[in-house]
C-alpha positions as CSV (number, residue, x, y, z in Angstrom):
1,X,14.4,26.0,-1.2
2,X,12.8,26.8,-4.6
3,X,14.8,28.3,-7.4
4,X,13.2,29.2,-10.8
5,X,15.0,29.6,-14.1
6,X,13.5,30.5,-17.4
7,X,14.8,28.0,-20.0
8,X,12.7,28.9,-23.0
9,X,9.6,30.9,-23.8
10,X,7.5,27.8,-23.0
11,X,9.4,26.2,-20.2
12,X,10.6,27.2,-16.7
13,X,12.9,25.1,-14.6
14,X,11.8,25.0,-10.9
15,X,14.5,23.3,-8.8
16,X,13.6,22.4,-5.3
17,X,15.5,20.9,-2.3
18,X,15.3,21.1,1.5
19,X,11.6,21.9,1.3
20,X,10.2,23.4,4.4
21,X,6.6,24.3,5.3
22,X,6.8,27.7,3.5
23,X,8.2,26.0,0.4
24,X,5.4,23.4,0.4
25,X,2.8,26.2,0.8
26,X,4.4,28.1,-2.1
27,X,4.2,25.1,-4.4
28,X,0.5,24.7,-3.6
29,X,-0.5,28.4,-3.8
30,X,1.8,29.8,-6.5
31,X,2.2,26.8,-8.8
32,X,-1.1,25.1,-8.0
33,X,0.4,21.7,-7.3
34,X,-2.0,19.4,-5.4
35,X,-0.9,18.3,-1.8
36,X,-1.1,14.6,-2.7
37,X,1.2,15.1,-5.6
38,X,3.7,17.0,-3.4
39,X,3.6,14.3,-0.8
40,X,4.0,11.6,-3.5
41,X,7.0,13.2,-5.1
42,X,8.8,14.0,-1.9
43,X,8.5,10.5,-0.4
44,X,12.0,9.1,0.1
45,X,10.6,5.5,0.0
46,X,8.9,5.9,-3.3
47,X,9.8,3.5,-6.1
48,X,10.6,4.5,-9.7
49,X,7.3,5.2,-11.5
50,X,5.5,7.3,-14.1
51,X,2.2,8.9,-13.2
52,X,-0.2,11.0,-15.4
53,X,-3.1,13.0,-14.1
54,X,-5.6,13.4,-17.0
55,X,-7.5,16.2,-15.2
56,X,-4.5,18.5,-14.6
57,X,-2.3,17.0,-17.3
58,X,0.4,16.6,-14.7
59,X,3.2,14.2,-15.5
60,X,5.3,12.8,-12.6
61,X,8.4,10.7,-13.0
62,X,10.3,9.1,-10.1
63,X,13.9,7.8,-10.8
64,X,16.3,6.1,-8.3
65,X,19.8,7.4,-8.3
66,X,23.0,6.5,-6.2
67,X,23.2,7.8,-2.7
68,X,26.5,7.8,-0.7
69,X,26.1,6.5,2.9
70,X,29.7,6.1,4.0
71,X,32.6,7.1,1.8
72,X,35.2,5.3,3.9
73,X,33.4,1.9,3.5
74,X,32.2,2.7,0.0
75,X,28.7,2.1,1.1
76,X,25.8,3.2,-1.1
77,X,22.1,2.9,-1.5
78,X,19.6,4.4,-3.9
79,X,17.3,7.4,-3.3
80,X,14.4,8.7,-5.5
81,X,14.4,12.0,-7.2
82,X,11.3,13.5,-8.8
83,X,10.6,15.2,-12.2
84,X,7.2,16.9,-12.4
85,X,6.0,18.4,-15.7
86,X,3.0,20.7,-15.0
87,X,1.8,23.5,-17.3
88,X,4.9,25.4,-18.5
89,X,7.1,24.3,-15.5
90,X,9.5,21.4,-15.1
91,X,9.9,20.8,-11.3
92,X,12.8,18.8,-9.9
93,X,12.6,17.4,-6.4
94,X,15.9,16.6,-4.6
95,X,14.7,15.5,-1.2
96,X,17.6,13.1,-0.8
97,X,20.0,16.0,-1.2
98,X,22.0,14.4,-4.0
99,X,25.0,16.5,-4.9
100,X,25.3,15.0,-8.3
101,X,21.6,15.7,-9.1
102,X,21.9,19.3,-7.8
103,X,25.0,19.9,-10.0
104,X,23.2,18.4,-12.9
105,X,20.2,20.7,-12.5
106,X,22.4,23.7,-12.0
107,X,24.2,22.9,-15.2
108,X,20.8,22.7,-17.0
109,X,19.9,26.1,-15.5
110,X,23.2,27.6,-16.6
111,X,23.2,26.2,-20.2
112,X,19.5,26.7,-20.8
113,X,19.2,24.1,-23.5
114,X,16.6,24.9,-26.1
115,X,14.8,21.5,-26.0
116,X,11.4,20.1,-25.8
117,X,10.4,19.3,-22.2
118,X,10.3,15.5,-22.9
119,X,13.7,15.6,-24.6
120,X,15.2,17.6,-21.7
121,X,13.8,15.1,-19.2
122,X,15.2,12.2,-21.2
123,X,18.6,13.9,-21.3
124,X,18.5,14.3,-17.5
125,X,17.6,10.6,-17.1
126,X,20.5,9.6,-19.4
127,X,22.9,11.5,-17.2
128,X,21.4,10.0,-14.1
129,X,22.0,6.5,-15.5
130,X,25.5,7.5,-16.3
131,X,26.1,8.5,-12.7
132,X,26.1,4.8,-11.7
133,X,29.1,4.0,-13.9
134,X,32.0,5.6,-12.0
135,X,30.6,4.2,-8.7
136,X,30.5,0.7,-10.3
137,X,34.2,1.2,-11.3
138,X,35.0,1.9,-7.7
139,X,33.2,-1.3,-6.7
140,X,35.3,-3.2,-9.2
141,X,38.5,-1.8,-7.7
142,X,37.3,-2.7,-4.2
143,X,36.3,-6.2,-5.4
144,X,39.8,-6.8,-6.8
145,X,41.4,-5.8,-3.5
146,X,39.2,-8.2,-1.6
147,X,40.0,-10.9,-4.1
148,X,43.7,-10.4,-3.4
149,X,42.9,-10.9,0.3
150,X,41.9,-14.5,-0.4
151,X,45.5,-15.3,-1.0
152,X,46.4,-14.0,2.5
153,X,44.8,-14.3,5.9
154,X,41.1,-13.5,6.0
155,X,40.3,-10.6,8.3
156,X,37.0,-9.5,9.8
157,X,37.4,-6.1,8.2
158,X,37.6,-7.8,4.8
159,X,34.3,-9.7,5.5
160,X,32.6,-6.5,6.6
161,X,33.8,-4.7,3.5
162,X,32.6,-7.5,1.3
163,X,29.2,-7.4,3.0
164,X,28.9,-3.6,2.4
165,X,29.9,-4.1,-1.2
166,X,27.4,-6.9,-1.8
167,X,24.7,-4.9,-0.1
168,X,25.4,-1.8,-2.2
169,X,25.4,-3.8,-5.4
170,X,22.1,-5.5,-4.5
171,X,20.5,-2.1,-3.9
172,X,21.9,-0.7,-7.1
173,X,20.6,-3.7,-9.0
174,X,17.1,-3.3,-7.6
175,X,17.0,0.4,-8.2
176,X,18.4,0.3,-11.8
177,X,16.1,-2.5,-12.7
178,X,13.1,-0.4,-11.7
179,X,14.5,2.6,-13.5
180,X,14.9,0.6,-16.7
181,X,11.3,-0.7,-16.3
182,X,10.0,2.8,-16.1
183,X,12.0,4.0,-19.2
184,X,10.7,1.0,-21.2
185,X,7.1,1.9,-20.2
186,X,7.4,5.6,-21.3
187,X,6.5,5.0,-25.0
188,X,3.1,3.6,-23.9
189,X,2.3,6.6,-21.7
190,X,1.2,10.1,-22.2
191,X,4.8,11.2,-21.9
192,X,5.1,10.5,-25.6
193,X,1.6,9.9,-26.8
194,X,0.3,13.4,-26.2
195,X,2.9,14.9,-28.5
196,X,4.1,14.2,-32.0
197,X,7.1,12.1,-31.1
198,X,10.0,13.4,-33.2
199,X,13.0,11.5,-34.2
200,X,15.1,13.5,-31.7
201,X,12.8,12.5,-28.8
202,X,12.7,8.9,-29.9
203,X,16.5,8.9,-30.2
204,X,16.8,10.4,-26.7
205,X,14.4,7.7,-25.4
206,X,16.5,5.0,-27.0
207,X,19.7,6.4,-25.6
208,X,18.3,6.6,-22.0
209,X,17.0,3.0,-22.3
210,X,20.2,1.6,-23.8
211,X,22.3,3.3,-21.1
212,X,20.1,2.1,-18.4
213,X,20.3,-1.5,-19.7
214,X,24.1,-1.3,-20.0
215,X,24.3,-0.1,-16.4
216,X,22.0,-2.9,-15.3
217,X,24.2,-5.4,-17.0
218,X,27.3,-4.0,-15.4
219,X,25.7,-4.1,-11.9
220,X,24.4,-7.7,-12.5
221,X,27.9,-8.9,-13.6
222,X,29.7,-7.2,-10.7
223,X,27.1,-8.6,-8.3
224,X,27.6,-12.1,-9.6
225,X,31.4,-11.9,-9.2
226,X,31.1,-10.4,-5.7
227,X,28.7,-13.3,-4.7
228,X,31.3,-15.8,-6.0
229,X,34.0,-14.1,-3.9
230,X,31.7,-14.1,-0.9
231,X,31.1,-17.9,-1.3
232,X,34.8,-18.4,-1.5
233,X,35.3,-16.4,1.6
234,X,32.7,-18.6,3.4
235,X,34.3,-21.8,2.2
236,X,37.8,-20.8,3.3
237,X,36.4,-19.5,6.7
238,X,34.5,-22.7,7.3
239,X,37.5,-24.8,6.3
240,X,39.7,-22.9,8.7
241,X,37.2,-23.3,11.4
242,X,37.0,-27.1,10.7
243,X,40.8,-27.4,10.9
244,X,40.8,-25.6,14.2
245,X,38.1,-27.7,15.7
246,X,39.8,-30.9,14.4
247,X,43.0,-29.9,16.1
248,X,41.3,-29.1,19.3
249,X,39.4,-32.4,19.2
250,X,42.6,-34.4,18.7
251,X,44.4,-32.8,21.5
252,X,41.4,-33.1,23.8
253,X,41.3,-36.9,23.1
254,X,45.1,-37.1,23.6
255,X,45.0,-35.3,26.9
256,X,42.2,-37.5,28.1
257,X,44.6,-40.5,28.5
258,X,46.9,-38.9,31.1
259,X,43.9,-37.6,32.9
260,X,42.3,-41.0,33.2
261,X,45.5,-42.8,34.1
262,X,46.6,-40.3,36.7
263,X,43.1,-40.3,38.0
264,X,43.2,-44.0,38.7
265,X,46.5,-43.8,40.5
266,X,45.3,-40.9,42.6
267,X,42.8,-43.2,44.4
268,X,43.7,-44.9,47.6
269,X,43.5,-48.5,46.2
270,X,46.0,-51.1,45.2
271,X,46.9,-50.8,41.5
272,X,49.5,-52.4,39.3
273,X,53.0,-50.9,39.8
274,X,51.8,-48.8,42.7
275,X,54.1,-50.4,45.3
276,X,57.2,-50.1,43.0
277,X,59.8,-47.4,43.7
278,X,60.0,-46.4,40.0
279,X,56.2,-46.6,39.5
280,X,56.0,-43.0,38.3
281,X,58.4,-43.7,35.5
282,X,56.3,-46.7,34.4
283,X,53.1,-44.6,34.6
284,X,54.6,-41.8,32.5
285,X,55.8,-44.4,29.9
286,X,52.3,-45.9,29.8
287,X,50.8,-42.4,29.2
288,X,53.3,-41.6,26.5
289,X,52.9,-44.9,24.7
290,X,49.1,-44.7,25.0
291,X,49.1,-41.1,23.6
292,X,51.3,-42.1,20.7
293,X,49.1,-45.1,20.0
294,X,46.0,-42.9,19.9
295,X,47.7,-40.4,17.6
296,X,48.8,-43.2,15.2
297,X,45.3,-44.6,15.3
298,X,43.7,-41.3,14.4
299,X,46.2,-40.8,11.6
300,X,45.5,-44.3,10.2
301,X,41.8,-43.4,10.0
302,X,42.6,-40.0,8.5
303,X,41.3,-38.1,11.5
304,X,44.6,-36.3,12.0
């Protein structure tokens, strides 16, 4: 799907999503975009990057944004979106079908801001960086719930939720770090060099960079706290397992005594007390006393 909106006399907004074969052909024939650029900008595995083609003066910007996988489990990853500045057109590529990005571009098409292309792109990037913030707040709430679970019985569902949370934060940290790296690099690229960078554009660039760095710091802090909680979960789980194994070992040793003694008296040989009428009482007494002695011995050596 391709939707074109006239923003200014010198700039058109061309929003794309769900590109099929006809759409790809239209991009090549109508807008003269090279196939390799289309392939590059629609690659869902592409990392954040800025690319400039000196022959066609094409500027391509890839940014990672949040992508919801499972709302129930609060599981996220990051997916790339593309911004392509070519001739008098600003193309947006939403191959990951991000609802937030789609709404953002619709807002731009509706408001038609009278901005320079670079400033408009930077404003879009700023809002994309902001999109991480409410999700991080949800992560914080989920983390607090899991931290409360430490005071109670640890459940497998808590461990799975913690795993999803840690995985999502790790992916966020990787994605936002690459985004910030790209934004930092923009002043050294043709994105700014080929125009007379105004104070407005410089301010927009600084705002996008500062917001990206703040989000990166938030993700880093949250990831560190979640890793501490994860380590605590592991320590408690291991301690519970050790306690269980210790209990099983003690009882296994204790039950070995009656097994051995009754095994001896089950043989057809003469043994002490075997001829006595009350031998079974004596054997039970020996078993009980031996078991008590073993338990006291284990307790004395702090094994119980």
